[in-house]
PAKOL-966267 format. One line per field, with one value per atom (N, C-alpha, C): residue number from 1; residue in one letter; chain; atom name; x, y, z. Coordinates in nm, 4 decimals, padded with zeros to 6 digits. Layout:
! residues N
num <- c(NUM,...)
residu <- c(A,...)
chaine <- c(A,...)
atome <- c(CA,...)
east <- c(X,...)
north <- c(Y,...)
up <- c(Z,...)
//
This chain:
! residues 164
num <- c(1,1,1,2,2,2,3,3,3,4,4,4,5,5,5,6,6,6,7,7,7,8,8,8,9,9,9,10,10,10,11,11,11,12,12,12,13,13,13,14,14,14,15,15,15,16,16,16,17,17,17,18,18,18,19,19,19,20,20,20,21,21,21,22,22,22,23,23,23,24,24,24,25,25,25,26,26,26,27,27,27,28,28,28,29,29,29,30,30,30,31,31,31,32,32,32,33,33,33,34,34,34,35,35,35,36,36,36,37,37,37,38,38,38,39,39,39,40,40,40,41,41,41,42,42,42,43,43,43,44,44,44,45,45,45,46,46,46,47,47,47,48,48,48,49,49,49,50,50,50,51,51,51,52,52,52,53,53,53,54,54,54,55,55,55,56,56,56,57,57,57,58,58,58,59,59,59,60,60,60,61,61,61,62,62,62,63,63,63,64,64,64,65,65,65,66,66,66,67,67,67,68,68,68,69,69,69,70,70,70,71,71,71,72,72,72,73,73,73,74,74,74,75,75,75,76,76,76,77,77,77,78,78,78,79,79,79,80,80,80,81,81,81,82,82,82,83,83,83,84,84,84,85,85,85,86,86,86,87,87,87,88,88,88,89,89,89,90,90,90,91,91,91,92,92,92,93,93,93,94,94,94,95,95,95,96,96,96,97,97,97,98,98,98,99,99,99,100,100,100,101,101,101,102,102,102,103,103,103,104,104,104,105,105,105,106,106,106,107,107,107,108,108,108,109,109,109,110,110,110,111,111,111,112,112,112,113,113,113,114,114,114,115,115,115,116,116,116,117,117,117,118,118,118,119,119,119,120,120,120,121,121,121,122,122,122,123,123,123,124,124,124,125,125,125,126,126,126,127,127,127,128,128,128,129,129,129,130,130,130,131,131,131,132,132,132,133,133,133,134,134,134,135,135,135,136,136,136,137,137,137,138,138,138,139,139,139,140,140,140,141,141,141,142,142,142,143,143,143,144,144,144,145,145,145,146,146,146,147,147,147,148,148,148,149,149,149,150,150,150,151,151,151,152,152,152,153,153,153,154,154,154,155,155,155,156,156,156,157,157,157,158,158,158,159,159,159,160,160,160,161,161,161,162,162,162,163,163,163,164,164,164)
residu <- c(X,X,X,X,X,X,X,X,X,X,X,X,X,X,X,X,X,X,X,X,X,X,X,X,X,X,X,X,X,X,X,X,X,X,X,X,X,X,X,X,X,X,X,X,X,X,X,X,X,X,X,X,X,X,X,X,X,X,X,X,X,X,X,X,X,X,X,X,X,X,X,X,X,X,X,X,X,X,X,X,X,X,X,X,X,X,X,X,X,X,X,X,X,X,X,X,X,X,X,X,X,X,X,X,X,X,X,X,X,X,X,X,X,X,X,X,X,X,X,X,X,X,X,X,X,X,X,X,X,X,X,X,X,X,X,X,X,X,X,X,X,X,X,X,X,X,X,X,X,X,X,X,X,X,X,X,X,X,X,X,X,X,X,X,X,X,X,X,X,X,X,X,X,X,X,X,X,X,X,X,X,X,X,X,X,X,X,X,X,X,X,X,X,X,X,X,X,X,X,X,X,X,X,X,X,X,X,X,X,X,X,X,X,X,X,X,X,X,X,X,X,X,X,X,X,X,X,X,X,X,X,X,X,X,X,X,X,X,X,X,X,X,X,X,X,X,X,X,X,X,X,X,X,X,X,X,X,X,X,X,X,X,X,X,X,X,X,X,X,X,X,X,X,X,X,X,X,X,X,X,X,X,X,X,X,X,X,X,X,X,X,X,X,X,X,X,X,X,X,X,X,X,X,X,X,X,X,X,X,X,X,X,X,X,X,X,X,X,X,X,X,X,X,X,X,X,X,X,X,X,X,X,X,X,X,X,X,X,X,X,X,X,X,X,X,X,X,X,X,X,X,X,X,X,X,X,X,X,X,X,X,X,X,X,X,X,X,X,X,X,X,X,X,X,X,X,X,X,X,X,X,X,X,X,X,X,X,X,X,X,X,X,X,X,X,X,X,X,X,X,X,X,X,X,X,X,X,X,X,X,X,X,X,X,X,X,X,X,X,X,X,X,X,X,X,X,X,X,X,X,X,X,X,X,X,X,X,X,X,X,X,X,X,X,X,X,X,X,X,X,X,X,X,X,X,X,X,X,X,X,X,X,X,X,X,X,X,X,X,X,X,X,X,X,X,X,X,X,X,X,X,X,X,X,X,X,X,X,X,X,X,X)
chaine <- c(A,A,A,A,A,A,A,A,A,A,A,A,A,A,A,A,A,A,A,A,A,A,A,A,A,A,A,A,A,A,A,A,A,A,A,A,A,A,A,A,A,A,A,A,A,A,A,A,A,A,A,A,A,A,A,A,A,A,A,A,A,A,A,A,A,A,A,A,A,A,A,A,A,A,A,A,A,A,A,A,A,A,A,A,A,A,A,A,A,A,A,A,A,A,A,A,A,A,A,A,A,A,A,A,A,A,A,A,A,A,A,A,A,A,A,A,A,A,A,A,A,A,A,A,A,A,A,A,A,A,A,A,A,A,A,A,A,A,A,A,A,A,A,A,A,A,A,A,A,A,A,A,A,A,A,A,A,A,A,A,A,A,A,A,A,A,A,A,A,A,A,A,A,A,A,A,A,A,A,A,A,A,A,A,A,A,A,A,A,A,A,A,A,A,A,A,A,A,A,A,A,A,A,A,A,A,A,A,A,A,A,A,A,A,A,A,A,A,A,A,A,A,A,A,A,A,A,A,A,A,A,A,A,A,A,A,A,A,A,A,A,A,A,A,A,A,A,A,A,A,A,A,A,A,A,A,A,A,A,A,A,A,A,A,A,A,A,A,A,A,A,A,A,A,A,A,A,A,A,A,A,A,A,A,A,A,A,A,A,A,A,A,A,A,A,A,A,A,A,A,A,A,A,A,A,A,A,A,A,A,A,A,A,A,A,A,A,A,A,A,A,A,A,A,A,A,A,A,A,A,A,A,A,A,A,A,A,A,A,A,A,A,A,A,A,A,A,A,A,A,A,A,A,A,A,A,A,A,A,A,A,A,A,A,A,A,A,A,A,A,A,A,A,A,A,A,A,A,A,A,A,A,A,A,A,A,A,A,A,A,A,A,A,A,A,A,A,A,A,A,A,A,A,A,A,A,A,A,A,A,A,A,A,A,A,A,A,A,A,A,A,A,A,A,A,A,A,A,A,A,A,A,A,A,A,A,A,A,A,A,A,A,A,A,A,A,A,A,A,A,A,A,A,A,A,A,A,A,A,A,A,A,A,A,A,A,A,A,A,A,A,A,A,A,A,A,A,A,A,A,A,A,A,A,A,A,A,A,A,A,A,A)
atome <- c(N,CA,C,N,CA,C,N,CA,C,N,CA,C,N,CA,C,N,CA,C,N,CA,C,N,CA,C,N,CA,C,N,CA,C,N,CA,C,N,CA,C,N,CA,C,N,CA,C,N,CA,C,N,CA,C,N,CA,C,N,CA,C,N,CA,C,N,CA,C,N,CA,C,N,CA,C,N,CA,C,N,CA,C,N,CA,C,N,CA,C,N,CA,C,N,CA,C,N,CA,C,N,CA,C,N,CA,C,N,CA,C,N,CA,C,N,CA,C,N,CA,C,N,CA,C,N,CA,C,N,CA,C,N,CA,C,N,CA,C,N,CA,C,N,CA,C,N,CA,C,N,CA,C,N,CA,C,N,CA,C,N,CA,C,N,CA,C,N,CA,C,N,CA,C,N,CA,C,N,CA,C,N,CA,C,N,CA,C,N,CA,C,N,CA,C,N,CA,C,N,CA,C,N,CA,C,N,CA,C,N,CA,C,N,CA,C,N,CA,C,N,CA,C,N,CA,C,N,CA,C,N,CA,C,N,CA,C,N,CA,C,N,CA,C,N,CA,C,N,CA,C,N,CA,C,N,CA,C,N,CA,C,N,CA,C,N,CA,C,N,CA,C,N,CA,C,N,CA,C,N,CA,C,N,CA,C,N,CA,C,N,CA,C,N,CA,C,N,CA,C,N,CA,C,N,CA,C,N,CA,C,N,CA,C,N,CA,C,N,CA,C,N,CA,C,N,CA,C,N,CA,C,N,CA,C,N,CA,C,N,CA,C,N,CA,C,N,CA,C,N,CA,C,N,CA,C,N,CA,C,N,CA,C,N,CA,C,N,CA,C,N,CA,C,N,CA,C,N,CA,C,N,CA,C,N,CA,C,N,CA,C,N,CA,C,N,CA,C,N,CA,C,N,CA,C,N,CA,C,N,CA,C,N,CA,C,N,CA,C,N,CA,C,N,CA,C,N,CA,C,N,CA,C,N,CA,C,N,CA,C,N,CA,C,N,CA,C,N,CA,C,N,CA,C,N,CA,C,N,CA,C,N,CA,C,N,CA,C,N,CA,C,N,CA,C,N,CA,C,N,CA,C,N,CA,C,N,CA,C,N,CA,C,N,CA,C,N,CA,C,N,CA,C,N,CA,C,N,CA,C,N,CA,C,N,CA,C,N,CA,C,N,CA,C,N,CA,C,N,CA,C,N,CA,C,N,CA,C,N,CA,C,N,CA,C,N,CA,C,N,CA,C,N,CA,C,N,CA,C,N,CA,C,N,CA,C,N,CA,C,N,CA,C)
east <- c(00.8327,00.8383,00.8700,00.7939,00.8165,00.9494,00.9997,01.1221,01.0995,01.2066,01.1992,01.1880,01.1245,01.1198,01.2606,01.2762,01.4057,01.4465,01.5775,01.6297,01.6681,01.5872,01.6108,01.6243,01.7219,01.7352,01.6348,01.6270,01.5262,01.5436,01.6670,01.6892,01.6357,01.6615,01.6089,01.4568,01.3986,01.2530,01.1949,01.2625,01.2151,01.2189,01.3252,01.3369,01.2225,01.2015,01.0965,00.9591,00.9316,00.8031,00.7858,00.8908,00.8833,00.8613,00.9317,00.9163,00.7807,00.7245,00.5907,00.4854,00.5130,00.4201,00.4417,00.5680,00.5980,00.7270,00.7117,00.8277,00.8972,00.8397,00.8990,00.9975,01.0195,01.1159,01.2545,01.3236,01.4632,01.5444,01.6641,01.7481,01.7761,01.7974,01.8236,01.7013,01.5821,01.4594,01.4376,01.4628,01.4473,01.5446,01.6706,01.7727,01.7350,01.6865,01.6452,01.5259,01.4316,01.3109,01.3406,01.4419,01.4723,01.5947,01.6477,01.7594,01.8873,01.9227,02.0488,02.1159,02.2443,02.3091,02.2777,02.2999,02.2553,02.3203,02.4516,02.5203,02.4705,02.4643,02.4117,02.2654,02.1893,02.0498,02.0406,02.1167,02.1167,02.1619,02.2646,02.3182,02.2121,02.1383,02.0345,01.9218,01.8835,01.7794,01.8287,01.9530,02.0101,02.0142,02.0504,02.0542,01.9145,01.8140,01.6772,01.6260,01.6667,01.6289,01.6973,01.8261,01.9031,01.8462,01.8006,01.7447,01.6003,01.5418,01.4041,01.2998,01.3434,01.2488,01.1707,01.2420,01.1784,01.1723,01.0503,01.0327,01.0183,00.9878,00.9693,00.9031,00.8824,00.8148,00.7084,00.5913,00.4804,00.4128,00.3361,00.2477,00.1086,00.0393,-00.0962,-00.1949,-00.2704,-00.3685,-00.5041,-00.5832,-00.7166,-00.8135,-00.8709,-00.9590,-01.0830,-01.1381,-01.2579,-01.2268,-01.1111,-01.0731,-01.0427,-01.0194,-00.9976,-01.1260,-01.2369,-01.3650,-01.3868,-01.3060,-01.3204,-01.4032,-01.5346,-01.6261,-01.6737,-01.6544,-01.7080,-01.5933,-01.5972,-01.4976,-01.5702,-01.5293,-01.6007,-01.5064,-01.5550,-01.4833,-01.5530,-01.4771,-01.5347,-01.4800,-01.5706,-01.5344,-01.5620,-01.4587,-01.4704,-01.4428,-01.5336,-01.5172,-01.4959,-01.4012,-01.3721,-01.4410,-01.4588,-01.5168,-01.4251,-01.2946,-01.1956,-01.0707,-00.9961,-00.8813,-00.7486,-00.7400,-00.6136,-00.5227,-00.3962,-00.2984,-00.3382,-00.3878,-00.4232,-00.5363,-00.6370,-00.7499,-00.7056,-00.6234,-00.5731,-00.4898,-00.4038,-00.3195,-00.4028,-00.5016,-00.5874,-00.6560,-00.7011,-00.7679,-00.6690,-00.5558,-00.4599,-00.4049,-00.3817,-00.3347,-00.4380,-00.5654,-00.6707,-00.6896,-00.6707,-00.6964,-00.5698,-00.4544,-00.3279,-00.3133,-00.3559,-00.3392,-00.4553,-00.5522,-00.6692,-00.6387,-00.6303,-00.5920,-00.6943,-00.8206,-00.9214,-00.9163,-00.8444,-00.8253,-00.7036,-00.7291,-00.6233,-00.5493,-00.6228,-00.5637,-00.6320,-00.5577,-00.6128,-00.5440,-00.6252,-00.5722,-00.6289,-00.5432,-00.5866,-00.6293,-00.7499,-00.8099,-00.8368,-00.8569,-00.9177,-01.0634,-01.1442,-01.2843,-01.3741,-01.4857,-01.5875,-01.5419,-01.4706,-01.4259,-01.2795,-01.2440,-01.1050,-01.0199,-01.0811,-01.0104,-01.0944,-01.0256,-01.0920,-01.0192,-01.0956,-01.0407,-01.0928,-01.0115,-01.0608,-01.0548,-01.1703,-01.1853,-01.2285,-01.1684,-01.2063,-01.2435,-01.3668,-01.4170,-01.4960,-01.5276,-01.5998,-01.7441,-01.8107,-01.9533,-01.9947,-02.1224,-02.1727,-02.1672,-02.1833,-02.1743,-02.0351,-01.9302,-01.7926,-01.7711,-01.8306,-01.8178,-01.8905,-02.0081,-02.0831,-01.9995,-01.9327,-01.8470,-01.7343,-01.6723,-01.5659,-01.6203,-01.7358,-01.7935,-01.8274,-01.8991,-01.9465,-01.8360,-01.7458,-01.6431,-01.5161,-01.4969,-01.3731,-01.4018,-01.4576,-01.4687,-01.5507,-01.6637,-01.7469,-01.6872,-01.5872,-01.5239,-01.4038,-01.3634,-01.2474,-01.2911,-01.2248,-01.2623,-01.2497,-01.3495,-01.3437,-01.4069,-01.4543,-01.5210,-01.6611,-01.6920,-01.8215,-01.9157,-01.8604,-01.9459,-01.8733,-01.9470,-01.8930,-01.9887,-01.9379,-02.0190,-01.9528,-02.0323,-01.9795,-02.0331,-01.9450,-01.9838,-01.9330,-02.0233,-01.9895,-01.9606,-01.8458,-01.8100,-01.8937,-01.9551,-02.0332,-01.9461,-01.8456,-01.7578,-01.6246,-01.5184,-01.3860,-01.3587,-01.3624,-01.3454,-01.1982,-01.1140,-00.9696,-00.8988,-00.7916,-00.7073,-00.5651,-00.4746,-00.3333,-00.2504,-00.1364,-00.0415,00.0776,00.0823,00.1942,00.1773,00.2765,00.2743,00.3152,00.2562,00.2968,00.4377,00.5141,00.6513,00.6779,00.5808,00.6032,00.6513,00.6067,00.6466,00.7951,00.8603,01.0030,01.0937,01.0381,01.1193,01.1900,01.3170,01.3964,01.4519,01.4241,01.4765,01.6078,01.6391,01.7586,01.8790)
north <- c(01.8701,01.7253,01.6765,01.5788,01.5321,01.4591,01.4637,01.3911,01.2419,01.1692,01.0235,00.9746,00.8592,00.8046,00.7833,00.8075,00.7896,00.6435,00.6220,00.4860,00.4597,00.3780,00.3451,00.1944,00.1517,00.0082,-00.0338,-00.1644,-00.2160,-00.1615,-00.1405,-00.0871,00.0549,00.1372,00.2745,00.2750,00.1835,00.1744,00.1314,00.0416,00.0027,00.1222,00.2013,00.3224,00.4179,00.4427,00.5353,00.4872,00.3585,00.3036,00.3204,00.2923,00.3035,00.4491,00.5423,00.6834,00.7389,00.6864,00.7309,00.6852,00.5770,00.5303,00.6038,00.6383,00.7052,00.7867,00.9147,01.0022,01.0378,00.9973,01.0291,00.9225,00.8187,00.7171,00.7784,00.7413,00.7840,00.7062,00.7535,00.6830,00.5402,00.5206,00.3862,00.2957,00.3481,00.2696,00.2380,00.3357,00.3171,00.2120,00.2229,00.1275,-00.0144,-00.0298,-00.1624,-00.2140,-00.1272,-00.1682,-00.2130,-00.1531,-00.1858,-00.2752,-00.3216,-00.4177,-00.3611,-00.2386,-00.1759,-00.1261,-00.0958,-00.0300,00.1198,00.1903,00.3292,00.4230,00.4109,00.5050,00.4970,00.3766,00.3704,00.4143,00.3870,00.4273,00.5797,00.6462,00.7917,00.8512,00.7903,00.8387,00.8296,00.7189,00.7013,00.8037,00.8285,00.9291,01.0664,01.0991,01.2281,01.2398,01.1328,01.1343,01.1542,01.0877,01.1028,01.2441,01.3059,01.4467,01.5366,01.5134,01.5941,01.5834,01.4641,01.4415,01.4911,01.5334,01.5811,01.4707,01.3472,01.2360,01.2534,01.2831,01.3182,01.4704,01.5241,01.6687,01.7342,01.6583,01.7158,01.6142,01.6527,01.5685,01.6535,01.5939,01.6677,01.5833,01.6500,01.5833,01.5866,01.4750,01.4697,01.4895,01.5968,01.6277,01.5686,01.5366,01.4818,01.5981,01.6116,01.7252,01.7280,01.6132,01.6086,01.6628,01.6253,01.6738,01.8231,01.8788,02.0234,02.0954,02.0221,02.0830,02.1082,02.0461,02.0604,01.9419,01.9582,01.8464,01.8312,01.9329,01.9306,01.9209,01.8161,01.7888,01.8006,01.8970,01.9261,01.9134,01.8490,01.8443,01.9432,02.0403,02.1510,02.1459,02.1422,02.1432,02.2834,02.3479,02.4854,02.4877,02.5513,02.5693,02.7175,02.7465,02.8845,02.9194,03.0483,03.0946,03.0561,03.0765,03.0353,02.9856,02.9020,02.8362,02.8939,03.0230,03.0833,03.0994,03.1277,03.1377,03.2399,03.3526,03.4589,03.4146,03.3474,03.3001,03.1917,03.0988,02.9919,03.0507,03.1471,03.2085,03.2892,03.3610,03.4400,03.3475,03.2329,03.1403,03.0825,03.0316,02.9700,03.0717,03.1941,03.2986,03.3270,03.3278,03.3610,03.2536,03.1287,03.0226,02.9750,03.0148,02.9669,02.9946,03.1099,03.1464,03.1076,03.0355,02.9975,02.8701,02.8785,02.7620,02.6492,02.6797,02.5745,02.4921,02.5424,02.4669,02.3771,02.2497,02.1539,02.1077,02.0953,02.0488,02.1213,02.1425,02.2037,02.1400,02.0938,02.0275,02.0925,02.1154,02.1534,02.0243,02.0221,01.8969,01.8962,01.7755,01.7582,01.7227,01.7229,01.6853,01.8061,01.7875,01.8920,02.0137,01.9927,02.1037,02.1352,02.2609,02.3025,02.2790,02.2921,02.2710,02.1839,02.1062,02.0353,02.0713,02.1134,02.1508,02.0543,02.0324,01.9670,02.0719,02.0976,02.2024,02.1393,02.1830,02.1352,02.2577,02.2564,02.3683,02.3165,02.4095,02.3734,02.3341,02.4103,02.3875,02.4456,02.4308,02.4790,02.6303,02.7002,02.8463,02.8907,02.8251,02.8588,02.8269,02.7174,02.6842,02.7896,02.8298,02.9336,03.0613,03.0979,03.2171,03.2030,03.0854,03.0635,03.0813,03.0226,03.0320,03.1771,03.2440,03.3797,03.4851,03.4733,03.5760,03.5525,03.4310,03.4014,03.3483,03.2296,03.1624,03.2416,03.2953,03.3705,03.5066,03.5494,03.6793,03.6691,03.5493,03.5317,03.5574,03.6493,03.6772,03.5515,03.5287,03.4169,03.2884,03.2829,03.1615,03.1559,03.0458,03.0313,02.9415,02.8379,02.7404,02.6798,02.6584,02.5943,02.4826,02.3595,02.2449,02.1853,02.1538,02.1019,01.9621,01.8757,01.7422,01.7284,01.6962,01.6851,01.5403,01.5157,01.3804,01.3416,01.2260,01.1763,01.0988,01.0292,00.9484,00.9336,00.9261,00.9036,00.7537,00.6893,00.5448,00.5071,00.5848,00.5605,00.6943,00.7061,00.8248,00.7813,00.8184,00.7910,00.9018,00.9247,01.0165,00.9391,00.8083,00.7255,00.6915,00.7270,00.6943,00.5488,00.4813,00.3431,00.3391,00.2363,00.2233,00.0878,-00.0025,-00.1377,-00.1370,-00.0416,-00.0363,-00.0032,00.0437,00.0779,-00.0362,-00.1378,-00.2477,-00.3210,-00.3466,-00.4158,-00.3254,-00.1944,-00.1013,-00.0384,-00.0406,00.0303,-00.0392)
up <- c(-01.9506,-01.9509,-01.8087,-01.7583,-01.6207,-01.6057,-01.4818,-01.4506,-01.4643,-01.4917,-01.4929,-01.3497,-01.3289,-01.1920,-01.1383,-01.0104,-00.9457,-00.9500,-00.9573,-00.9496,-00.8053,-00.7397,-00.6001,-00.5868,-00.5092,-00.4850,-00.3782,-00.3546,-00.2614,-00.1198,-00.0762,00.0590,00.0697,-00.0308,-00.0288,-00.0355,-00.1129,-00.1190,00.0152,00.0858,00.2194,00.3142,00.3036,00.3860,00.3540,00.2265,00.1846,00.2315,00.2159,00.2604,00.4114,00.4864,00.6322,00.6747,00.6111,00.6466,00.6053,00.4968,00.4572,00.5585,00.6277,00.7310,00.8629,00.8925,01.0190,01.0043,00.9769,00.9570,01.0874,01.2001,01.3297,01.3773,01.2970,01.3368,01.3526,01.4581,01.4707,01.3668,01.3385,01.2419,01.2880,01.4191,01.4721,01.4525,01.4805,01.4607,01.3137,01.2292,01.0857,01.0344,01.0737,01.0304,01.0715,01.1932,01.2400,01.1591,01.1317,01.0591,00.9165,00.8540,00.7143,00.6999,00.8139,00.8160,00.7547,00.7973,00.7590,00.8855,00.8751,00.9881,00.9803,01.0901,01.1022,01.0000,00.9782,00.8880,00.7443,00.6842,00.5473,00.5378,00.6417,00.6435,00.6415,00.7280,00.7337,00.6000,00.5402,00.4128,00.3022,00.2997,00.1967,00.2147,00.3389,00.3646,00.3179,00.3517,00.3104,00.1578,00.0892,-00.0581,-00.1163,-00.0574,-00.1080,-00.0844,00.0256,00.0491,-00.0545,-00.0763,-00.1714,-00.3133,-00.3511,-00.4846,-00.4965,-00.3850,-00.3886,-00.3833,-00.3607,-00.3467,-00.2172,-00.1098,00.0172,00.0204,00.0135,00.0053,00.1410,00.2436,00.3761,00.4665,00.5900,00.6878,00.7550,00.7743,00.8338,00.9411,01.0240,01.1191,01.0569,01.0592,01.0059,01.1204,01.1136,01.2169,01.1791,01.2793,01.2583,01.2362,01.1166,01.0897,01.1790,01.2115,01.2954,01.4346,01.4886,01.6210,01.6210,01.5022,01.4891,01.4499,01.4453,01.4128,01.2653,01.1800,01.0348,00.9836,00.9886,00.9676,00.8240,00.7408,00.6052,00.5047,00.4243,00.3211,00.1873,00.1041,-00.0195,-00.1387,-00.2440,-00.3710,-00.4630,-00.5113,-00.5871,-00.7294,-00.8251,-00.9668,-01.0195,-01.0722,-01.1198,-01.2698,-01.3426,-01.4863,-01.5133,-01.5987,-01.6363,-01.7681,-01.7925,-01.9182,-02.0336,-02.0142,-02.1138,-02.0431,-02.1107,-02.0487,-02.0987,-02.1134,-02.1543,-02.0319,-02.0571,-01.9478,-01.8425,-01.8846,-01.7897,-01.6976,-01.7518,-01.6705,-01.5732,-01.6196,-01.5333,-01.4196,-01.4523,-01.3504,-01.2510,-01.2984,-01.2086,-01.1077,-01.1549,-01.0640,-00.9628,-01.0094,-00.9175,-00.8185,-00.8629,-00.7712,-00.6624,-00.6998,-00.6043,-00.4975,-00.5322,-00.4328,-00.3628,-00.4128,-00.3573,-00.2078,-00.1630,-00.0230,00.0671,00.0158,00.0948,00.1743,00.3066,00.3864,00.3834,00.3568,00.3532,00.2242,00.1240,00.0002,00.0212,00.0432,00.0736,-00.0509,-00.1612,-00.2867,-00.4010,-00.5087,-00.6292,-00.7490,-00.8427,-00.9617,-01.0870,-01.1853,-01.3191,-01.3869,-01.4416,-01.4868,-01.6371,-01.6891,-01.8204,-01.7948,-01.8996,-01.8821,-01.8661,-01.7956,-01.7849,-01.7049,-01.5954,-01.5107,-01.5405,-01.5209,-01.5415,-01.4174,-01.2992,-01.1734,-01.0817,-00.9996,-00.8916,-00.7636,-00.6637,-00.5347,-00.4298,-00.3284,-00.2070,-00.0981,-00.0391,00.0610,00.1923,00.3021,00.4351,00.5187,00.5713,00.6517,00.7710,00.8615,00.9833,00.9567,00.8695,00.8486,00.7135,00.6796,00.5516,00.5400,00.6512,00.6489,00.6038,00.6537,00.6124,00.4642,00.4177,00.2756,00.1915,00.2349,00.1640,00.1551,00.2629,00.2624,00.1608,00.1539,00.0553,-00.0858,-00.1127,-00.2467,-00.2804,-00.1895,-00.2192,-00.2137,-00.1165,-00.0972,-00.1786,-00.2237,-00.2973,-00.4375,-00.4454,-00.5758,-00.6770,-00.6353,-00.7307,-00.7655,-00.6899,-00.7144,-00.8083,-00.8422,-00.9292,-01.0740,-01.1423,-01.2815,-01.3681,-01.4495,-01.5432,-01.4948,-01.3701,-01.3218,-01.3811,-01.4496,-01.5152,-01.4368,-01.3689,-01.3033,-01.1847,-01.0761,-00.9555,-00.9177,-00.9117,-00.8680,-00.7458,-00.6449,-00.5187,-00.4932,-00.4451,-00.3991,-00.2570,-00.1655,-00.0245,00.0112,00.0740,00.1157,00.2366,00.2304,00.3432,00.4405,00.3880,00.4719,00.4000,00.4751,00.4176,00.4233,00.3092,00.3015,00.3087,00.2425,00.2455,00.2355,00.3115,00.3035,00.3323,00.2460,00.2699,00.2073,00.2639,00.2027,00.1456,00.1728,00.1267,-00.0208,-00.0994,-00.2422,-00.2623,-00.3613,-00.3886,-00.4484,-00.4112,-00.4630,-00.5275,-00.5271,-00.5789,-00.7238,-00.8031,-00.9443,-00.9618,-00.8565,-00.8642,-00.8183,-00.7562,-00.7041,-00.8189,-00.8002,-00.9014,-01.0095,-01.0037,-01.1048,-01.0657,-00.9334,-00.8841,-00.9218)
//
């Protein structure tokens, strides 16, 4: 059963929103941006980390500048959806750095992956050397992104306002 949404007051939500936009803000810059003094601001950030609301901080790299020009959404269907087959698939793709995201799905496909690679040859290698070699894979369908219309890592928080 999933956890209940965190109870955050408006000040903590402002902090979270600001950090989701720029995790490199110093505590002083963050405190000024959210209209708090530095100590309470630091304390709230520490509490959100302790509660697991803030899971970490990362740098977002530009895939195009790194030569990762192909963004593929891959729908994978298994022969059967028993625990062993699901685990075999997730174990096989877990260590693949080109697999950016993997979701267990409802509907026609059992898994949806987002894969980022340099070119079609690298994608072909992933399909032939990895995906088709996983026991229980019945079908692989690929959709190639032509353009990225929107991309964000910031989660929406408006639904939590007024609940804290």
